Each structure stands twice: as C-alpha cells, then as structure tokens.
C-alpha positions, 0 to 999 in steps of 0.5 A, a space after each residue: 496486523 495492527 501495523 497494516 491497519 495503521 498504514 491503511 488508516 493513514 494511506 487508504 486513498 493512495 492505495 485506492 488510487 494505485 488500484 484504480 490506476 492499475 485497473 484503468 491502465 489495463 482497460 486502456 493499454 492492455 491486460 498486462 497491467 493486471 499483473 501489478 495487482 498481486 505486486 501491490 501487497 508487497 510494498 504495503 506490508 513492507 511499509 506497514 512493518 517498517 513504519 508502524 509499531 505493534 500498536 498501529 501507531 507511526 514510529 516516532 524515530 524515523 529519519 533521526 
C-alpha cells in the first residue's frame, strides 16, 4: 500500500489530469471514453509496485 501512496505523492497531478481529460473527452466526443476510467488503475498499480519500495520511497537502482 505504501508503494501506491508514494506514487500518488509524486504524480498526483498527472493522474488527476488523466481523469479530467477522460471526463472531458467523454463529454466532447462521446461516452466511449468513459471506458478508460476502469483502465487507469492498472498502470497506476503497475508503476507503483515497480518503481517504489515497500516503504513508499522511489527505488534508487532504476535504470542502472
């Protein structure tokens, strides 16, 4: 759980922008875009567990 809190702490603005854009596209272009809402947690959880340790801190050895 701390991994997800760490990712949210560092990227809350990005996930909020994804949510706002998805809702805006659904109003402007069609309700099809609302199908993206259940898909957003999948990459969030994936990146949280791959980029953050069990204490919620970003892993230091990424890309090395």
